[in-house]
C-alpha positions as CSV (number, residue, x, y, z in Angstrom):
1,M,86.5,94.0,130.1
2,L,89.9,93.3,128.1
3,R,93.2,94.7,129.2
4,L,96.2,95.4,128.8
5,P,99.4,92.9,129.9
6,R,101.8,95.0,132.0
7,F,105.0,96.0,129.7
8,K,107.5,97.8,130.0
9,Y,107.6,101.3,128.1
10,L,111.0,102.9,126.7
11,R,111.3,106.7,125.1
12,P,113.9,106.6,122.5
13,R,115.3,110.3,121.6
14,S,115.7,108.8,118.0
15,A,115.2,106.2,115.2
16,R,118.9,105.1,115.9
17,E,118.9,104.4,119.3
18,A,114.9,103.0,118.9
19,A,116.9,100.6,117.0
20,G,119.4,99.8,119.5
21,M,116.4,99.0,121.9
22,A,114.7,97.0,119.2
23,A,118.0,94.7,118.7
24,E,118.7,94.2,122.0
25,K,115.4,93.0,122.9
26,G,114.4,91.3,119.8
27,A,111.4,89.6,119.6
28,R,110.2,90.4,123.1
29,A,109.6,94.5,122.0
30,M,107.5,96.4,119.7
31,F,107.7,99.8,118.4
32,V,104.3,101.6,118.7
33,A,103.2,105.0,117.6
34,G,99.7,105.6,117.7
35,G,98.9,102.1,118.7
36,T,95.7,101.7,117.8
37,D,95.7,98.6,116.4
38,L,98.6,97.5,119.0
39,Y,97.0,98.1,122.2
40,P,94.0,96.0,120.9
41,K,96.0,93.3,119.9
42,L,98.1,93.2,122.7
43,K,94.8,93.4,125.1
44,R,93.3,89.6,123.1
45,R,96.8,88.7,123.7
46,Q,97.8,88.2,119.8
47,F,101.6,89.8,121.0
48,E,103.3,88.3,123.1
49,V,106.1,91.1,124.0
50,D,107.0,92.8,127.6
51,T,108.5,96.0,126.3
52,L,107.1,98.6,123.8
53,I,109.7,100.8,122.2
54,G,107.6,104.6,121.6
55,L,108.2,106.5,118.6
56,D,106.8,109.6,120.2
57,F,110.5,111.4,118.4
58,L,109.0,110.7,114.7
59,G,108.8,113.7,113.2
60,H,105.2,115.1,112.7
61,D,106.1,117.9,109.0
62,I,104.6,117.3,105.4
63,R,107.2,119.2,103.2
64,N,105.9,120.0,100.0
65,G,108.7,120.6,97.6
66,S,107.8,121.7,93.7
67,T,108.5,117.8,92.4
68,E,108.3,116.0,95.3
69,C,106.2,115.8,99.0
70,V,108.1,114.1,101.9
71,I,105.9,112.9,104.3
72,D,107.2,112.1,108.0
73,A,106.3,108.7,109.2
74,G,104.8,110.5,112.6
75,V,102.1,112.5,111.0
76,T,98.6,111.8,111.5
77,L,95.9,109.9,108.9
78,S,94.1,112.9,110.1
79,A,96.5,115.6,108.8
80,A,97.9,113.9,105.8
81,S,94.0,113.7,104.4
82,R,93.5,117.3,104.9
83,D,97.1,118.4,103.2
84,S,96.1,120.7,101.0
85,H,98.9,119.8,98.6
86,L,98.3,116.5,99.1
87,K,94.7,116.4,98.4
88,G,95.5,118.2,94.9
89,G,98.4,116.7,93.9
90,F,98.2,113.7,95.8
91,G,94.6,113.0,96.0
92,G,94.2,109.1,96.0
93,Y,97.0,109.3,99.0
94,A,95.2,111.9,101.0
95,E,91.5,109.7,99.9
96,A,93.0,106.5,101.7
97,A,94.2,108.6,104.5
98,G,91.0,110.0,105.2
99,L,89.3,106.0,105.1
100,V,91.0,104.5,107.5
101,S,89.4,103.5,110.9
102,S,86.9,106.0,112.0
103,P,87.8,110.0,112.8
104,P,89.3,109.6,116.6
105,L,91.4,106.8,115.4
106,R,92.9,109.1,112.6
107,N,93.7,111.5,115.1
108,A,95.7,109.0,116.8
109,G,97.6,106.9,113.9
110,T,100.0,107.4,111.6
111,I,101.1,106.8,108.0
112,G,103.8,105.2,109.2
113,G,102.3,102.9,111.3
114,N,99.3,102.3,108.7
115,L,102.5,101.1,106.3
116,C,103.1,98.8,108.9
117,V,99.7,97.7,110.4
118,D,99.4,93.8,110.9
119,T,97.2,91.5,108.4
120,R,94.4,90.4,109.6
121,C,92.0,86.8,109.5
122,N,89.0,86.0,110.9
123,Y,90.2,83.4,112.7
124,Y,93.4,85.6,114.5
125,D,91.4,88.7,115.2
126,M,89.3,87.3,118.3
127,T,90.7,87.3,122.0
128,Y,92.4,84.6,123.1
129,E,89.6,82.6,124.7
130,W,87.6,82.3,121.6
131,R,91.0,81.3,119.6
132,K,91.4,78.7,122.1
133,A,88.5,77.1,121.8
134,A,88.5,77.3,118.7
135,G,91.7,75.9,118.0
136,F,94.9,78.1,117.3
137,C,95.9,78.8,113.8
138,M,99.6,78.8,112.8
139,K,99.8,82.7,112.6
140,K,99.5,82.4,116.4
141,D,99.7,79.4,119.0
142,G,98.5,77.3,116.3
143,D,100.3,75.0,113.6
144,I,97.9,74.7,110.9
145,C,95.9,77.8,108.6
146,L,92.2,77.5,109.4
147,V,91.8,79.0,106.3
148,A,93.1,76.8,104.3
149,P,94.1,73.8,106.6
150,S,95.9,71.9,103.6
151,S,98.8,75.3,102.9
152,P,101.8,75.0,104.6
153,R,101.8,78.8,104.5
154,C,99.4,81.8,106.5
155,W,96.6,83.5,104.7
156,A,95.9,86.2,106.7
157,V,94.9,89.6,104.3
158,S,96.8,93.0,104.1
159,S,94.6,95.3,106.0
160,S,96.5,99.0,104.9
161,D,94.4,101.2,103.0
162,T,97.2,103.7,102.7
163,A,100.2,101.2,101.5
164,P,98.2,100.1,98.3
165,M,98.0,104.2,97.4
166,A,101.3,104.3,98.1
167,I,102.7,101.7,96.3
168,A,100.4,103.0,93.3
169,L,102.3,106.6,93.3
170,G,105.6,105.0,93.3
171,G,106.1,106.0,96.9
172,V,109.8,105.2,98.2
173,V,109.8,104.9,102.3
174,T,113.2,105.8,104.8
175,L,114.5,103.2,106.8
176,V,116.5,103.9,110.2
177,G,118.5,100.9,111.6
178,L,121.4,99.9,113.5
179,D,123.6,99.9,110.0
180,G,122.4,103.6,109.4
181,E,119.7,104.9,106.6
182,R,118.3,103.2,103.8
183,E,115.5,103.9,101.0
184,L,113.4,101.2,99.8
185,P,110.0,101.4,97.8
186,V,107.2,100.9,99.4
187,S,106.5,98.0,97.2
188,A,109.1,96.2,98.4
189,L,108.5,96.7,102.0
190,Y,105.9,93.3,101.4
191,R,106.1,89.6,101.3
192,D,103.2,87.6,100.1
193,D,103.2,86.1,103.5
194,G,100.6,86.3,106.5
195,I,103.0,86.1,108.9
196,E,106.0,87.5,107.8
197,Y,104.7,90.1,105.5
198,M,106.7,92.6,106.9
199,A,110.2,92.8,104.6
200,K,112.4,95.7,106.4
201,R,114.4,94.1,109.3
202,P,112.5,94.0,112.9
203,D,114.5,96.5,114.4
204,E,114.5,99.3,111.2
205,V,111.8,102.3,111.9
206,V,110.3,104.5,109.2
207,T,110.6,107.2,109.8
208,S,108.8,109.5,106.2
209,L,107.1,108.8,102.8
210,R,108.0,110.3,100.1
211,L,105.8,110.8,97.1
212,R,106.8,112.5,93.7
213,A,104.9,114.7,91.9
214,E,104.6,114.3,88.0
215,P,102.9,115.8,85.2
216,G,99.1,114.7,84.8
217,L,99.0,112.7,87.7
218,R,95.5,111.3,89.1
219,S,95.1,109.0,92.1
220,A,92.2,107.8,93.5
221,Y,91.3,105.2,96.3
222,V,87.9,102.6,96.3
223,K,87.2,101.2,99.7
224,L,85.0,98.4,100.4
225,R,83.2,97.6,104.1
226,R,80.3,96.4,105.8
227,R,80.1,100.0,107.4
228,G,81.1,104.1,106.7
229,S,83.4,103.8,109.2
230,I,85.5,101.8,111.7
231,D,85.9,98.5,109.7
232,F,89.2,97.7,108.2
233,P,89.4,97.1,104.1
234,I,87.7,93.9,102.6
235,A,88.6,95.1,99.2
236,G,90.0,97.6,98.2
237,A,91.1,99.7,94.9
238,A,94.3,101.9,94.7
239,V,95.0,103.9,91.1
240,A,97.6,106.6,89.8
241,A,98.0,107.1,86.6
242,R,100.0,109.9,84.3
243,M,97.7,111.4,81.8
244,E,99.6,112.8,78.3
245,G,95.6,114.7,77.0
246,D,93.0,112.0,77.1
247,T,95.2,109.2,76.7
248,I,96.9,106.9,79.6
249,A,101.0,107.2,79.6
250,A,101.7,105.4,82.5
251,C,99.5,103.6,85.6
252,R,99.4,101.8,88.2
253,I,96.4,99.7,90.1
254,V,97.6,98.4,93.2
255,L,94.6,96.4,95.8
256,S,93.8,95.9,98.8
257,A,92.6,92.6,101.3
258,V,92.1,90.6,98.4
259,A,96.0,89.0,99.7
260,S,98.6,88.8,102.6
261,Y,100.7,91.6,100.7
262,P,99.0,94.7,98.6
263,L,98.5,92.9,94.5
264,D,99.8,94.5,91.8
265,A,97.1,94.3,88.8
266,E,99.8,94.4,86.3
267,A,98.1,92.9,83.1
268,A,95.1,96.1,83.5
269,C,98.3,98.6,83.9
270,T,99.5,96.9,80.5
271,F,96.1,96.9,78.8
272,L,95.5,100.6,79.3
273,K,98.7,102.0,78.3
274,G,97.9,104.2,76.1
275,R,94.7,104.2,75.7
276,R,91.7,106.6,76.6
277,L,89.7,106.5,79.7
278,D,86.2,105.5,78.5
279,R,83.8,103.6,78.9
280,E,84.2,100.1,77.5
281,T,88.0,101.0,78.7
282,V,87.6,100.9,82.4
283,Q,85.1,97.9,82.5
284,E,87.8,95.5,80.7
285,A,90.3,96.8,82.9
286,A,88.6,96.5,85.6
287,E,87.8,92.5,84.7
288,L,91.7,91.9,84.0
289,A,92.9,93.8,87.4
290,A,89.9,91.3,89.2
291,K,91.3,88.2,87.8
292,P,95.0,88.2,90.1
293,A,92.7,88.8,93.5
294,K,91.8,85.2,95.1
295,P,89.9,86.4,98.1
296,L,89.3,83.9,101.0
297,D,86.9,83.2,103.7
298,N,89.3,85.4,106.3
299,A,87.9,88.6,106.6
300,D,84.5,90.1,106.7
301,L,81.5,89.2,104.1
302,S,81.6,86.4,101.6
303,H,84.8,85.7,99.8
304,F,83.0,84.7,96.4
305,W,80.9,88.3,96.9
306,R,84.1,90.0,97.4
307,K,85.5,88.5,94.8
308,R,83.2,90.0,92.2
309,M,83.7,93.3,93.7
310,V,87.0,93.9,93.3
311,R,85.7,94.6,89.6
312,V,83.7,96.6,90.5
313,V,85.7,99.1,93.2
314,V,88.7,98.9,90.1
315,E,85.9,100.6,88.3
316,Q,84.9,103.0,90.6
317,A,88.5,104.4,91.2
318,L,88.9,104.8,87.5
319,E,86.2,106.5,86.8
320,R,87.1,108.7,89.8
321,L,90.3,109.7,87.9
322,S,87.8,110.8,84.8
323,D,86.1,113.1,87.1
324,Q,89.7,114.7,87.9
325,P,90.5,117.5,84.9
326,G,90.2,115.9,82.1
327,G,86.3,114.6,82.1
328,F,85.3,111.0,81.4
329,D,85.0,109.6,78.2
330,S,81.9,108.4,77.1
């Protein structure tokens, strides 16, 4: 049985206080909300910290307005997936939240935690003994990437389901640090680096996510994984489009689990603008979306097969848009 290491648990009363604690403790401390990903990694000795800073103070509300929806970072994934306003106005985000892990873990995991979830790799997400026997990787204790030994960087993949969907919907997060509060587009929250994957400062706390409603907005998320529950994505597609009648006025497609950050499929979106969602258009857009995806041998199943399946999940997501009010032009 793997056991948690001993650590101090601090309970700040506000985001500003939590930021101060994090700044004081430095690399020896980490934030924890639901802990559904953090605690297993602590058991596997993937992080070496002696202090956890609890985020119990985070709000648990979803505030629905006529033009936007603000979701507190402490809202559980299960609550977000069931919220009627999110399901009606931002269906893709509710879908993504409902596909994270399994029902028990969605009851504990938070939307803020899933936005900040660590990158994953087959050579990294193992016990300490396994990693020692195989040879430590660059992400923890080693100096080379075992997926691409000649590469100077880590290629661990982004594993969040909700981040790609929040980006596709143009989401904005609120961050609180020692210097005060600031807003940042979710798309600017990530770096293309398996180790330094977050662009926010280590002492900053994500306190909320804001999604803005637009007329004619449709969204969908499709996740590929070996099993129907528990598993992290091995390929996924988040799609949001603003429709004018049966024509796409604007859209965004963001891929999950095929890069170290949520990957924008910009060429596909450029192609779709001004077009109707007929079958031929969907298939061509899916081909364009799959081109920038470069899965490596660092997640479940063959990376060659995952590359082919990117096209499929994008196609399925676009077809789900077509199933929403307006219908599919076949």
